[in-house]
MOPAC internal coordinates of N, CA, C and O (Angstrom, degrees):
PM7 1SCF
backbone

  N    0.0000 0     0.00 0     0.00 0    0    0    0
  C    1.4424 1     0.00 0     0.00 0    1    0    0
  C    1.5338 1   108.64 1     0.00 0    2    1    0
  O    1.2310 1   120.62 1   -49.20 1    3    2    1
  N    1.3222 1   116.42 1   130.80 1    3    2    1
  C    1.4540 1   122.04 1   179.97 1    5    3    2
  C    1.5288 1   109.77 1  -115.89 1    6    5    3
  O    1.2310 1   121.65 1   -24.26 1    7    6    5
  N    1.2984 1   114.46 1   155.74 1    7    6    5
  C    1.4502 1   121.32 1   176.73 1    9    7    6
  C    1.5346 1   107.23 1  -100.46 1   10    9    7
  O    1.2310 1   121.22 1   -52.58 1   11   10    9
  N    1.3371 1   115.27 1   127.42 1   11   10    9
  C    1.4646 1   120.32 1   178.74 1   13   11   10
  C    1.5201 1   108.98 1  -120.83 1   14   13   11
  O    1.2310 1   121.27 1   -10.31 1   15   14   13
  N    1.3052 1   115.17 1   169.69 1   15   14   13
  C    1.4545 1   121.58 1   178.43 1   17   15   14
  C    1.5237 1   108.57 1  -100.73 1   18   17   15
  O    1.2310 1   120.31 1   -49.05 1   19   18   17
  N    1.3140 1   117.01 1   130.95 1   19   18   17
  C    1.4625 1   121.12 1   178.93 1   21   19   18
  C    1.5267 1   109.17 1   -68.05 1   22   21   19
  O    1.2310 1   119.50 1   -48.16 1   23   22   21
  N    1.3366 1   118.57 1   131.84 1   23   22   21
  C    1.4613 1   120.11 1  -179.71 1   25   23   22
  C    1.5283 1   113.59 1   -66.93 1   26   25   23
  O    1.2310 1   120.20 1   159.34 1   27   26   25
  N    1.3085 1   117.22 1   -20.66 1   27   26   25
  C    1.4546 1   120.67 1  -177.19 1   29   27   26
  C    1.5215 1   112.33 1   -88.32 1   30   29   27
  O    1.2310 1   119.96 1   126.66 1   31   30   29
  N    1.3300 1   117.69 1   -53.34 1   31   30   29
  C    1.4611 1   120.72 1  -173.47 1   33   31   30
  C    1.5239 1   113.69 1  -109.86 1   34   33   31
  O    1.2310 1   119.94 1   174.84 1   35   34   33
  N    1.3287 1   117.72 1    -5.16 1   35   34   33
  C    1.4739 1   124.04 1   178.27 1   37   35   34
  C    1.5284 1   113.84 1    66.41 1   38   37   35
  O    1.2310 1   120.09 1  -165.43 1   39   38   37
  N    1.3320 1   117.43 1    14.57 1   39   38   37
  C    1.4602 1   121.36 1   176.37 1   41   39   38
  C    1.5262 1   109.16 1   -80.43 1   42   41   39
  O    1.2310 1   120.43 1   -21.90 1   43   42   41
  N    1.3158 1   116.79 1   158.10 1   43   42   41
  C    1.4605 1   121.77 1   179.88 1   45   43   42
  C    1.5251 1   109.74 1   -85.67 1   46   45   43
  O    1.2310 1   120.85 1   -51.99 1   47   46   45
  N    1.3419 1   115.97 1   128.01 1   47   46   45
  C    1.4609 1   121.83 1   179.36 1   49   47   46
  C    1.5272 1   108.67 1  -138.58 1   50   49   47
  O    1.2310 1   120.90 1   -15.30 1   51   50   49
  N    1.3206 1   115.89 1   164.70 1   51   50   49
  C    1.4592 1   122.01 1   177.98 1   53   51   50
  C    1.5262 1   109.69 1   -75.00 1   54   53   51
  O    1.2310 1   121.11 1   -33.41 1   55   54   53
  N    1.3333 1   115.48 1   146.59 1   55   54   53
  C    1.4703 1   118.31 1   177.91 1   57   55   54
  C    1.5270 1   111.68 1   -75.94 1   58   57   55
  O    1.2310 1   119.92 1   170.87 1   59   58   57
  N    1.3170 1   117.76 1    -9.13 1   59   58   57
  C    1.4606 1   122.13 1   178.94 1   61   59   58
  C    1.5306 1   112.32 1   -85.78 1   62   61   59
  O    1.2310 1   119.84 1   162.33 1   63   62   61
  N    1.3167 1   117.92 1   -17.67 1   63   62   61
  C    1.4622 1   119.55 1  -176.88 1   65   63   62
  C    1.5283 1   110.43 1   -74.80 1   66   65   63
  O    1.2310 1   121.75 1   -30.39 1   67   66   65
  N    1.3161 1   114.26 1   149.61 1   67   66   65
  C    1.4621 1   120.43 1  -178.32 1   69   67   66
  C    1.5263 1   111.98 1   -85.17 1   70   69   67
  O    1.2310 1   120.32 1   154.88 1   71   70   69
  N    1.3226 1   117.00 1   -25.12 1   71   70   69
  C    1.4610 1   121.08 1   177.68 1   73   71   70
  C    1.5283 1   108.94 1  -146.95 1   74   73   71
  O    1.2310 1   121.37 1   -20.13 1   75   74   73
  N    1.2977 1   114.99 1   159.87 1   75   74   73
  C    1.4635 1   120.91 1  -179.70 1   77   75   74
  C    1.5354 1   109.29 1   -75.80 1   78   77   75
  O    1.2310 1   119.73 1   -51.31 1   79   78   77
  N    1.3257 1   118.11 1   128.69 1   79   78   77
  C    1.4672 1   119.19 1   179.15 1   81   79   78
  C    1.5322 1   113.05 1   -72.01 1   82   81   79
  O    1.2310 1   120.13 1   164.21 1   83   82   81
  N    1.3255 1   117.37 1   -15.79 1   83   82   81
  C    1.4668 1   120.80 1  -177.56 1   85   83   82
  C    1.5321 1   112.42 1   -86.91 1   86   85   83
  O    1.2310 1   120.74 1   137.64 1   87   86   85
  N    1.3426 1   116.19 1   -42.36 1   87   86   85
  C    1.4726 1   118.94 1  -174.51 1   89   87   86
  C    1.5219 1   112.93 1  -127.33 1   90   89   87
  O    1.2310 1   119.54 1  -177.22 1   91   90   89
  N    1.3086 1   118.48 1     2.78 1   91   90   89
  C    1.4699 1   124.55 1   179.69 1   93   91   90
  C    1.5281 1   113.71 1    62.56 1   94   93   91
  O    1.2310 1   120.19 1  -150.15 1   95   94   93
  N    1.3253 1   117.24 1    29.85 1   95   94   93
  C    1.4685 1   120.65 1   174.39 1   97   95   94
  C    1.5256 1   107.60 1   -69.43 1   98   97   95
  O    1.2310 1   120.04 1   -52.71 1   99   98   97
  N    1.3207 1   117.53 1   127.29 1   99   98   97
  C    1.4612 1   122.59 1  -178.16 1  101   99   98
  C    1.5288 1   108.87 1   -86.82 1  102  101   99
  O    1.2310 1   120.49 1   -66.41 1  103  102  101
  N    1.3481 1   116.67 1   113.59 1  103  102  101
  C    1.4627 1   121.06 1  -178.38 1  105  103  102
  C    1.5218 1   112.12 1   -71.90 1  106  105  103
  O    1.2310 1   119.77 1   151.77 1  107  106  105
  N    1.3124 1   118.04 1   -28.23 1  107  106  105
  C    1.4625 1   120.88 1  -177.84 1  109  107  106
  C    1.5263 1   111.55 1   -72.06 1  110  109  107
  O    1.2310 1   120.32 1   134.93 1  111  110  109
  N    1.3209 1   116.99 1   -45.07 1  111  110  109
  C    1.4636 1   119.17 1  -179.53 1  113  111  110
  C    1.5242 1   111.66 1   -89.91 1  114  113  111
  O    1.2310 1   120.28 1   162.01 1  115  114  113
  N    1.3340 1   117.07 1   -17.99 1  115  114  113
  C    1.4559 1   120.76 1  -179.09 1  117  115  114
  C    1.5137 1   113.30 1    75.68 1  118  117  115
  O    1.2310 1   120.23 1  -155.03 1  119  118  117
  N    1.3291 1   117.16 1    24.97 1  119  118  117
  C    1.4660 1   120.85 1  -179.44 1  121  119  118
  C    1.5224 1   110.20 1  -126.81 1  122  121  119
  O    1.2310 1   121.90 1   -29.34 1  123  122  121
  N    1.3272 1   113.96 1   150.66 1  123  122  121
  C    1.4602 1   119.38 1   177.03 1  125  123  122
  C    1.5251 1   109.02 1   -88.94 1  126  125  123
  O    1.2310 1   120.71 1    -1.39 1  127  126  125
  N    1.3183 1   116.25 1   178.61 1  127  126  125
  C    1.4656 1   120.39 1  -178.82 1  129  127  126
  C    1.5215 1   112.13 1   -64.96 1  130  129  127
  O    1.2310 1   120.16 1   154.08 1  131  130  129
  N    1.3330 1   117.30 1   -25.92 1  131  130  129
  C    1.4696 1   119.23 1   178.09 1  133  131  130
  C    1.5234 1   112.37 1   -91.67 1  134  133  131
  O    1.2310 1   119.94 1  -169.29 1  135  134  133
  N    1.3441 1   117.72 1    10.71 1  135  134  133
  C    1.4528 1   122.41 1   172.97 1  137  135  134
  C    1.5175 1   115.51 1    86.07 1  138  137  135
  O    1.2310 1   119.62 1  -167.41 1  139  138  137
  N    1.3176 1   118.32 1    12.59 1  139  138  137
  C    1.4551 1   121.02 1  -179.75 1  141  139  138
  C    1.5211 1   110.48 1   -93.24 1  142  141  139
  O    1.2310 1   120.64 1   -42.68 1  143  142  141
  N    1.3219 1   116.38 1   137.32 1  143  142  141
  C    1.4629 1   119.24 1   176.17 1  145  143  142
  C    1.5291 1   109.61 1   -90.29 1  146  145  143
  O    1.2310 1   120.33 1     1.33 1  147  146  145
  N    1.3321 1   116.98 1  -178.67 1  147  146  145
  C    1.4616 1   120.97 1  -174.89 1  149  147  146
  C    1.5289 1   112.08 1   -62.44 1  150  149  147
  O    1.2310 1   120.45 1   141.39 1  151  150  149
  N    1.3276 1   116.75 1   -38.61 1  151  150  149
  C    1.4673 1   120.03 1  -179.39 1  153  151  150
  C    1.5253 1   110.82 1   -65.78 1  154  153  151
  O    1.2310 1   120.17 1   139.21 1  155  154  153
  N    1.3135 1   117.28 1   -40.79 1  155  154  153
  C    1.4590 1   120.67 1   179.24 1  157  155  154
  C    1.5253 1   110.87 1   -68.31 1  158  157  155
  O    1.2310 1   120.53 1   143.42 1  159  158  157
  N    1.3372 1   116.59 1   -36.58 1  159  158  157
  C    1.4630 1   119.81 1   176.76 1  161  159  158
  C    1.5283 1   110.58 1   -65.71 1  162  161  159
  O    1.2310 1   120.20 1   140.15 1  163  162  161
  N    1.3353 1   117.23 1   -39.85 1  163  162  161
  C    1.4679 1   120.99 1   177.54 1  165  163  162
  C    1.5267 1   110.47 1   -64.15 1  166  165  163
  O    1.2310 1   120.68 1   140.32 1  167  166  165
  N    1.3355 1   116.30 1   -39.68 1  167  166  165
  C    1.4641 1   119.80 1   177.95 1  169  167  166
  C    1.5259 1   111.65 1   -64.95 1  170  169  167
  O    1.2310 1   120.56 1   141.39 1  171  170  169
  N    1.3336 1   116.53 1   -38.61 1  171  170  169
  C    1.4673 1   120.07 1   177.30 1  173  171  170
  C    1.5244 1   110.74 1   -63.66 1  174  173  171
  O    1.2310 1   120.61 1   139.72 1  175  174  173
  N    1.3313 1   116.43 1   -40.28 1  175  174  173
  C    1.4582 1   120.36 1   179.64 1  177  175  174
  C    1.5336 1   110.79 1   -66.21 1  178  177  175
  O    1.2310 1   120.23 1   139.03 1  179  178  177
  N    1.3341 1   117.17 1   -40.97 1  179  178  177
  C    1.4655 1   120.60 1   177.48 1  181  179  178
  C    1.5281 1   110.56 1   -62.72 1  182  181  179
  O    1.2310 1   120.45 1   138.25 1  183  182  181
  N    1.3188 1   116.75 1   -41.75 1  183  182  181
  C    1.4564 1   120.98 1   178.96 1  185  183  182
  C    1.5294 1   111.09 1   -63.62 1  186  185  183
  O    1.2310 1   120.17 1   138.87 1  187  186  185
  N    1.3153 1   117.28 1   -41.13 1  187  186  185
  C    1.4693 1   120.83 1   177.90 1  189  187  186
  C    1.5290 1   110.51 1   -63.63 1  190  189  187
  O    1.2310 1   120.17 1   140.34 1  191  190  189
  N    1.3401 1   117.28 1   -39.66 1  191  190  189
  C    1.4623 1   120.82 1   177.85 1  193  191  190
  C    1.5243 1   111.27 1   -64.85 1  194  193  191
  O    1.2310 1   120.31 1   138.18 1  195  194  193
  N    1.3292 1   117.01 1   -41.82 1  195  194  193
  C    1.4633 1   120.71 1   178.29 1  197  195  194
  C    1.5276 1   111.38 1   -63.48 1  198  197  195
  O    1.2310 1   120.58 1   139.48 1  199  198  197
  N    1.3376 1   116.50 1   -40.52 1  199  198  197
  C    1.4574 1   120.34 1   179.09 1  201  199  198
  C    1.5221 1   111.15 1   -64.51 1  202  201  199
  O    1.2310 1   120.05 1   140.38 1  203  202  201
  N    1.3298 1   117.51 1   -39.62 1  203  202  201
  C    1.4628 1   121.54 1   178.98 1  205  203  202
  C    1.5299 1   110.40 1   -64.76 1  206  205  203
  O    1.2310 1   120.29 1   134.67 1  207  206  205
  N    1.3486 1   117.05 1   -45.33 1  207  206  205
  C    1.4638 1   120.44 1   178.63 1  209  207  206
  C    1.5253 1   110.83 1   -63.08 1  210  209  207
  O    1.2310 1   120.27 1   137.72 1  211  210  209
  N    1.3208 1   117.09 1   -42.28 1  211  210  209
  C    1.4636 1   121.40 1   179.34 1  213  211  210
  C    1.5268 1   110.27 1   -62.24 1  214  213  211
  O    1.2310 1   120.41 1   137.91 1  215  214  213
  N    1.3224 1   116.82 1   -42.09 1  215  214  213
  C    1.4550 1   120.93 1   179.08 1  217  215  214
  C    1.5322 1   110.74 1   -61.45 1  218  217  215
  O    1.2310 1   120.35 1   135.51 1  219  218  217
  N    1.3376 1   116.94 1   -44.49 1  219  218  217
  C    1.4584 1   120.03 1   179.01 1  221  219  218
  C    1.5287 1   111.32 1   -65.57 1  222  221  219
  O    1.2310 1   120.16 1   141.88 1  223  222  221
  N    1.3263 1   117.30 1   -38.12 1  223  222  221
  C    1.4581 1   120.26 1   178.16 1  225  223  222
  C    1.5284 1   111.36 1   -65.58 1  226  225  223
  O    1.2310 1   120.20 1   141.33 1  227  226  225
  N    1.3206 1   117.22 1   -38.67 1  227  226  225
  C    1.4652 1   120.02 1   178.48 1  229  227  226
  C    1.5261 1   111.22 1   -69.26 1  230  229  227
  O    1.2310 1   120.03 1   145.86 1  231  230  229
  N    1.3295 1   117.54 1   -34.14 1  231  230  229
  C    1.4577 1   120.23 1   175.89 1  233  231  230
  C    1.5268 1   110.66 1   -65.79 1  234  233  231
  O    1.2310 1   120.57 1   141.13 1  235  234  233
  N    1.3332 1   116.51 1   -38.87 1  235  234  233
  C    1.4620 1   120.22 1   176.61 1  237  235  234
  C    1.5221 1   110.14 1   -64.22 1  238  237  235
  O    1.2310 1   120.34 1   139.47 1  239  238  237
  N    1.3144 1   116.95 1   -40.53 1  239  238  237
  C    1.4596 1   120.94 1   178.11 1  241  239  238
  C    1.5303 1   110.67 1   -63.08 1  242  241  239
  O    1.2310 1   120.05 1   140.55 1  243  242  241
  N    1.3111 1   117.50 1   -39.45 1  243  242  241
  C    1.4656 1   120.62 1   177.33 1  245  243  242
  C    1.5296 1   110.59 1   -63.00 1  246  245  243
  O    1.2310 1   120.27 1   142.27 1  247  246  245
  N    1.3265 1   117.09 1   -37.73 1  247  246  245
  C    1.4623 1   120.57 1   176.48 1  249  247  246
  C    1.5164 1   111.79 1   -63.55 1  250  249  247
  O    1.2310 1   120.45 1   138.83 1  251  250  249
  N    1.3368 1   116.75 1   -41.17 1  251  250  249
  C    1.4679 1   120.46 1   178.01 1  253  251  250
  C    1.5229 1   110.13 1   -64.01 1  254  253  251
  O    1.2310 1   120.42 1   136.09 1  255  254  253
  N    1.3137 1   116.80 1   -43.91 1  255  254  253
  C    1.4654 1   120.35 1  -179.05 1  257  255  254
  C    1.5288 1   110.85 1   -63.24 1  258  257  255
  O    1.2310 1   120.52 1   138.14 1  259  258  257
  N    1.3308 1   116.61 1   -41.86 1  259  258  257
  C    1.4608 1   120.42 1   178.49 1  261  259  258
  C    1.5268 1   110.69 1   -63.73 1  262  261  259
  O    1.2310 1   120.55 1   137.50 1  263  262  261
  N    1.3249 1   116.55 1   -42.50 1  263  262  261
  C    1.4682 1   120.72 1   177.52 1  265  263  262
  C    1.5288 1   110.76 1   -60.70 1  266  265  263
  O    1.2310 1   120.60 1   131.47 1  267  266  265
  N    1.3306 1   116.46 1   -48.53 1  267  266  265
  C    1.4599 1   119.93 1  -179.32 1  269  267  266
  C    1.5226 1   112.26 1   -63.76 1  270  269  267
  O    1.2310 1   120.32 1   140.97 1  271  270  269
  N    1.3189 1   117.00 1   -39.03 1  271  270  269
  C    1.4613 1   120.93 1   177.88 1  273  271  270
  C    1.5306 1   110.31 1   -60.89 1  274  273  271
  O    1.2310 1   120.60 1   132.21 1  275  274  273
  N    1.3300 1   116.46 1   -47.79 1  275  274  273
  C    1.4632 1   120.01 1   178.90 1  277  275  274
  C    1.5178 1   111.89 1   -63.32 1  278  277  275
  O    1.2310 1   120.38 1   138.14 1  279  278  277
  N    1.3376 1   116.89 1   -41.86 1  279  278  277
  C    1.4585 1   120.76 1  -179.52 1  281  279  278
  C    1.5275 1   110.99 1   -66.18 1  282  281  279
  O    1.2310 1   119.87 1   136.38 1  283  282  281
  N    1.3257 1   117.85 1   -43.62 1  283  282  281
  C    1.4688 1   121.19 1  -179.67 1  285  283  282
  C    1.5280 1   110.34 1   -66.06 1  286  285  283
  O    1.2310 1   120.76 1   140.36 1  287  286  285
  N    1.3353 1   116.16 1   -39.64 1  287  286  285
  C    1.4736 1   118.59 1   175.88 1  289  287  286
  C    1.5184 1   110.59 1   -61.69 1  290  289  287
  O    1.2310 1   120.39 1   135.99 1  291  290  289
  N    1.3192 1   116.86 1   -44.01 1  291  290  289
  C    1.4634 1   120.93 1  -179.94 1  293  291  290
  C    1.5298 1   110.64 1   -63.02 1  294  293  291
  O    1.2310 1   120.61 1   138.17 1  295  294  293
  N    1.3248 1   116.45 1   -41.83 1  295  294  293
  C    1.4586 1   120.46 1  -176.00 1  297  295  294
  C    1.5246 1   112.18 1   -69.87 1  298  297  295
  O    1.2310 1   120.30 1   135.62 1  299  298  297
  N    1.3198 1   117.03 1   -44.38 1  299  298  297
  C    1.4646 1   119.32 1  -175.45 1  301  299  298
  C    1.5267 1   113.13 1   -92.74 1  302  301  299
  O    1.2310 1   120.09 1   134.53 1  303  302  301
  N    1.3219 1   117.43 1   -45.47 1  303  302  301
  C    1.4683 1   120.08 1  -176.80 1  305  303  302
  C    1.5164 1   110.63 1   -82.68 1  306  305  303
  O    1.2310 1   120.03 1   143.26 1  307  306  305
  N    1.3187 1   117.55 1   -36.74 1  307  306  305
  C    1.4558 1   121.72 1  -176.40 1  309  307  306
  C    1.5083 1   113.46 1   -63.91 1  310  309  307
  O    1.2310 1   120.28 1   153.91 1  311  310  309
  N    1.3014 1   117.06 1   -26.09 1  311  310  309
  C    1.4705 1   120.59 1   179.93 1  313  311  310
  C    1.5231 1   111.92 1   -71.33 1  314  313  311
  O    1.2310 1   120.33 1   161.49 1  315  314  313
  N    1.3162 1   116.97 1   -18.51 1  315  314  313
  C    1.4625 1   119.88 1   178.97 1  317  315  314
  C    1.5229 1   111.39 1   -80.32 1  318  317  315
  O    1.2310 1   120.58 1   165.77 1  319  318  317
  N    1.3354 1   116.50 1   -14.23 1  319  318  317
  C    1.4577 1   120.71 1   176.49 1  321  319  318
  C    1.5108 1   113.72 1    65.77 1  322  321  319
  O    1.2310 1   119.85 1  -131.76 1  323  322  321
  N    1.3368 1   117.89 1    48.24 1  323  322  321
  C    1.4584 1   121.39 1  -176.91 1  325  323  322
  C    1.5286 1   111.44 1   -66.66 1  326  325  323
  O    1.2310 1   119.98 1   120.32 1  327  326  325
  N    1.3226 1   117.64 1   -59.68 1  327  326  325
  C    1.4643 1   119.89 1   179.23 1  329  327  326
  C    1.5254 1   109.32 1  -162.35 1  330  329  327
  O    1.2310 1   122.00 1   -13.98 1  331  330  329
  N    1.3121 1   113.77 1   166.02 1  331  330  329
  C    1.4656 1   118.07 1   178.72 1  333  331  330
  C    1.5255 1   110.75 1   -70.01 1  334  333  331
  O    1.2310 1   120.38 1   146.95 1  335  334  333
  N    1.3206 1   116.87 1   -33.05 1  335  334  333
  C    1.4551 1   120.60 1   178.95 1  337  335  334
  C    1.5319 1   110.56 1   -61.96 1  338  337  335
  O    1.2310 1   120.46 1   135.70 1  339  338  337
  N    1.3085 1   116.72 1   -44.30 1  339  338  337
  C    1.4603 1   121.04 1   178.05 1  341  339  338
  C    1.5210 1   110.07 1   -61.96 1  342  341  339
  O    1.2310 1   120.55 1   139.29 1  343  342  341
  N    1.3175 1   116.56 1   -40.71 1  343  342  341
  C    1.4672 1   120.57 1   179.06 1  345  343  342
  C    1.5269 1   110.71 1   -62.59 1  346  345  343
  O    1.2310 1   119.85 1   135.66 1  347  346  345
  N    1.3278 1   117.90 1   -44.34 1  347  346  345
  C    1.4616 1   120.87 1   179.17 1  349  347  346
  C    1.5262 1   111.74 1   -65.58 1  350  349  347
  O    1.2310 1   120.28 1   143.61 1  351  350  349
  N    1.3305 1   117.07 1   -36.39 1  351  350  349
  C    1.4647 1   120.66 1   177.96 1  353  351  350
  C    1.5263 1   110.14 1   -65.28 1  354  353  351
  O    1.2310 1   120.85 1   135.91 1  355  354  353
  N    1.3224 1   115.98 1   -44.09 1  355  354  353
  C    1.4727 1   120.03 1   179.97 1  357  355  354
  C    1.5196 1   111.40 1   -61.63 1  358  357  355
  O    1.2310 1   120.56 1   129.48 1  359  358  357
  N    1.3261 1   116.53 1   -50.52 1  359  358  357
  C    1.4644 1   121.04 1  -179.68 1  361  359  358
  C    1.5233 1   110.02 1   -65.43 1  362  361  359
  O    1.2310 1   120.38 1   140.05 1  363  362  361
  N    1.3273 1   116.89 1   -39.95 1  363  362  361
  C    1.4662 1   120.49 1   179.11 1  365  363  362
  C    1.5213 1   112.42 1   -61.53 1  366  365  363
  O    1.2310 1   120.17 1   137.99 1  367  366  365
  N    1.3273 1   117.29 1   -42.01 1  367  366  365
  C    1.4629 1   120.60 1   177.58 1  369  367  366
  C    1.5267 1   110.92 1   -63.36 1  370  369  367
  O    1.2310 1   120.30 1   137.46 1  371  370  369
  N    1.3181 1   117.03 1   -42.54 1  371  370  369
  C    1.4633 1   120.25 1   179.78 1  373  371  370
  C    1.5257 1   110.80 1   -64.64 1  374  373  371
  O    1.2310 1   120.12 1   135.77 1  375  374  373
  N    1.3032 1   117.38 1   -44.23 1  375  374  373
  C    1.4710 1   120.84 1   179.73 1  377  375  374
  C    1.5269 1   110.41 1   -66.94 1  378  377  375
  O    1.2310 1   120.31 1   134.47 1  379  378  377
  N    1.3158 1   117.00 1   -45.53 1  379  378  377
  C    1.4647 1   120.97 1   179.13 1  381  379  378
  C    1.5264 1   110.99 1   -59.34 1  382  381  379
  O    1.2310 1   120.04 1   134.21 1  383  382  381
  N    1.3269 1   117.52 1   -45.79 1  383  382  381
  C    1.4561 1   121.33 1   178.79 1  385  383  382
  C    1.5120 1   112.27 1   -62.96 1  386  385  383
  O    1.2310 1   120.24 1   138.20 1  387  386  385
  N    1.3285 1   117.14 1   -41.80 1  387  386  385
  C    1.4670 1   120.62 1   178.94 1  389  387  386
  C    1.5231 1   112.44 1   -64.55 1  390  389  387
  O    1.2310 1   120.73 1   135.31 1  391  390  389
  N    1.3179 1   116.21 1   -44.69 1  391  390  389
  C    1.4654 1   120.21 1   179.05 1  393  391  390
  C    1.5273 1   110.56 1   -65.85 1  394  393  391
  O    1.2310 1   120.53 1   138.05 1  395  394  393
  N    1.3297 1   116.59 1   -41.95 1  395  394  393
  C    1.4605 1   121.26 1   178.62 1  397  395  394
  C    1.5245 1   110.43 1   -59.55 1  398  397  395
  O    1.2310 1   120.88 1   136.07 1  399  398  397
  N    1.3320 1   115.92 1   -43.93 1  399  398  397
  C    1.4632 1   120.28 1   179.18 1  401  399  398
  C    1.5280 1   111.55 1   -62.16 1  402  401  399
  O    1.2310 1   120.41 1   133.23 1  403  402  401
  N    1.3279 1   116.82 1   -46.77 1  403  402  401
  C    1.4615 1   120.52 1  -177.19 1  405  403  402
  C    1.5221 1   110.51 1   -64.29 1  406  405  403
  O    1.2310 1   120.15 1   134.81 1  407  406  405
  N    1.3211 1   117.32 1   -45.19 1  407  406  405
  C    1.4734 1   120.36 1   180.00 1  409  407  406
  C    1.5266 1   110.76 1   -63.04 1  410  409  407
  O    1.2310 1   120.25 1   138.26 1  411  410  409
  N    1.3197 1   117.13 1   -41.74 1  411  410  409
  C    1.4605 1   120.16 1  -179.66 1  413  411  410
  C    1.5226 1   111.27 1   -67.14 1  414  413  411
  O    1.2310 1   119.76 1   142.38 1  415  414  413
  N    1.3230 1   118.06 1   -37.62 1  415  414  413
  C    1.4656 1   120.51 1   177.32 1  417  415  414
  C    1.5307 1   110.73 1   -65.26 1  418  417  415
  O    1.2310 1   120.08 1   141.79 1  419  418  417
  N    1.3186 1   117.45 1   -38.21 1  419  418  417
  C    1.4594 1   120.92 1   176.93 1  421  419  418
  C    1.5260 1   109.90 1   -64.52 1  422  421  419
  O    1.2310 1   120.57 1   137.17 1  423  422  421
  N    1.3385 1   116.52 1   -42.83 1  423  422  421
  C    1.4710 1   120.25 1   177.03 1  425  423  422
  C    1.5228 1   111.08 1   -61.97 1  426  425  423
  O    1.2310 1   120.24 1   140.11 1  427  426  425
  N    1.3287 1   117.14 1   -39.89 1  427  426  425
  C    1.4597 1   121.50 1   179.52 1  429  427  426
  C    1.5253 1   111.01 1   -65.71 1  430  429  427
  O    1.2310 1   120.02 1   137.09 1  431  430  429
  N    1.3242 1   117.56 1   -42.91 1  431  430  429
  C    1.4722 1   120.32 1   178.10 1  433  431  430
  C    1.5296 1   110.86 1   -64.30 1  434  433  431
  O    1.2310 1   120.44 1   138.60 1  435  434  433
  N    1.3325 1   116.77 1   -41.40 1  435  434  433
  C    1.4689 1   120.16 1   178.58 1  437  435  434
  C    1.5333 1   110.35 1   -64.45 1  438  437  435
  O    1.2310 1   120.17 1   141.13 1  439  438  437
  N    1.3247 1   117.27 1   -38.87 1  439  438  437
  C    1.4575 1   120.68 1   179.20 1  441  439  438
  C    1.5304 1   110.56 1   -65.81 1  442  441  439
  O    1.2310 1   120.43 1   137.16 1  443  442  441
  N    1.3330 1   116.79 1   -42.84 1  443  442  441
  C    1.4587 1   119.95 1   179.02 1  445  443  442
  C    1.5280 1   111.40 1   -62.94 1  446  445  443
  O    1.2310 1   120.53 1   140.12 1  447  446  445
  N    1.3419 1   116.59 1   -39.88 1  447  446  445
  C    1.4729 1   120.00 1   178.42 1  449  447  446
  C    1.5251 1   111.28 1   -66.58 1  450  449  447
  O    1.2310 1   119.95 1   145.55 1  451  450  449
  N    1.3193 1   117.70 1   -34.45 1  451  450  449
  C    1.4645 1   120.05 1  -179.12 1  453  451  450
  C    1.5305 1   111.42 1   -72.00 1  454  453  451
  O    1.2310 1   120.21 1   159.44 1  455  454  453
  N    1.3374 1   117.20 1   -20.56 1  455  454  453
  C    1.4682 1   120.76 1  -179.07 1  457  455  454
  C    1.5227 1   112.75 1   -84.37 1  458  457  455
  O    1.2310 1   119.66 1   169.48 1  459  458  457
  N    1.3283 1   118.25 1   -10.52 1  459  458  457
  C    1.4690 1   120.56 1  -179.58 1  461  459  458
  C    1.4838 1   112.10 1   -76.44 1  462  461  459
  O    1.2310 1   120.10 1   180.00 1  463  462  461

């Protein structure tokens, strides 16, 4: 008796069982309870991975935009010397955007490494 990985839920099951006890994937017909076969399940997993990567990339882009907005405000508005509060807001936006970008890029690299 060998232990295999279920194509649907990735849980460990016996190769002698006719269906997965966790998700009811039928090993004999190769279909899950919702009628998806192994190829369709693999495609769903690839799509979920692409959506996760896209989401992380868009979050990184938002960090860049926030950084640039704060920097441009500091460069153009800050030179007029309006107030200290405005100066702190400008610098704070630039720092927040930069940190957000760096953290999101680290998360994206870690996610890509986990997918290998």
